[in-house]
C-alpha positions as CSV (number, residue, x, y, z in Angstrom):
1,M,-0.5,-0.2,-0.1
2,T,3.1,2.4,0.6
3,L,4.5,2.2,-3.1
4,I,1.0,2.4,-4.4
5,A,1.2,5.8,-1.6
6,I,4.0,6.5,-4.0
7,F,3.8,5.5,-7.4
8,F,-0.1,6.1,-7.4
9,P,-1.2,8.5,-4.7
10,F,-4.8,9.2,-5.5
11,V,-5.1,5.7,-5.9
12,S,-4.6,5.4,-1.8
13,F,-7.2,7.4,-1.2
14,F,-9.6,5.7,-3.4
15,L,-9.1,2.2,-1.6
16,R,-8.7,3.6,1.3
17,G,-12.5,5.4,0.6
18,R,-12.0,8.8,0.1
19,I,-13.1,9.8,-2.6
20,L,-12.8,13.7,-2.2
21,T,-9.7,13.7,-0.6
22,S,-8.5,11.4,-3.8
23,I,-10.2,13.4,-7.3
24,L,-8.1,16.5,-4.8
25,C,-5.1,14.8,-5.4
26,L,-6.2,13.8,-8.4
27,I,-6.0,17.3,-9.3
28,L,-2.7,17.9,-7.6
29,Q,-0.7,14.8,-8.7
30,I,-1.7,15.9,-13.1
31,T,1.0,19.1,-12.4
32,L,5.1,17.7,-12.1
33,I,5.6,19.6,-9.3
34,G,2.5,18.8,-7.8
35,W,3.1,15.2,-7.6
36,I,5.9,14.9,-4.7
37,P,3.1,16.9,-2.8
38,A,0.9,14.1,-3.4
39,A,3.1,11.9,-2.5
40,V,4.2,12.5,1.4
41,W,0.0,13.6,1.3
42,A,-0.9,10.1,0.5
43,V,2.3,8.0,3.0
44,I,1.6,10.6,5.6
45,S,-2.3,9.9,5.4
46,L,-1.6,5.7,5.0
47,Q,0.6,6.0,8.3
48,N,-1.8,8.2,10.3
49,S,-4.8,5.6,9.6
50,R,-2.4,2.7,10.0
51,A,-1.6,4.9,13.6
52,D,-5.4,5.5,14.3
53,K,-6.6,2.0,14.3
54,R,-3.4,1.0,16.8
55,N,-4.4,3.1,18.9
56,K,-7.8,2.2,18.6
57,M,-7.1,-1.3,19.6
58,L,-5.3,-0.4,22.4
59,I,-7.9,1.7,24.2
60,K,-10.3,-0.6,23.6
61,A,-8.0,-3.4,24.8
62,L,-7.6,-1.7,27.9
63,K,-10.8,-1.3,28.6
64,V,-11.6,-4.9,28.7
65,K,-9.3,-4.6,31.4
């Protein structure tokens, strides 16, 4: 998924269900200069999403005890 976020940033957002963000990223990605910020944005967003899932699991585990 990280490679998709680097090479096809708009696809990364689309696969995670963020349609409007995907369209905005595609518009940014169309320009050659905008490709790098779009890729960075997609990778950071992916990492934040993974961290959110991990935190939710930890909070759930703490509430069980």
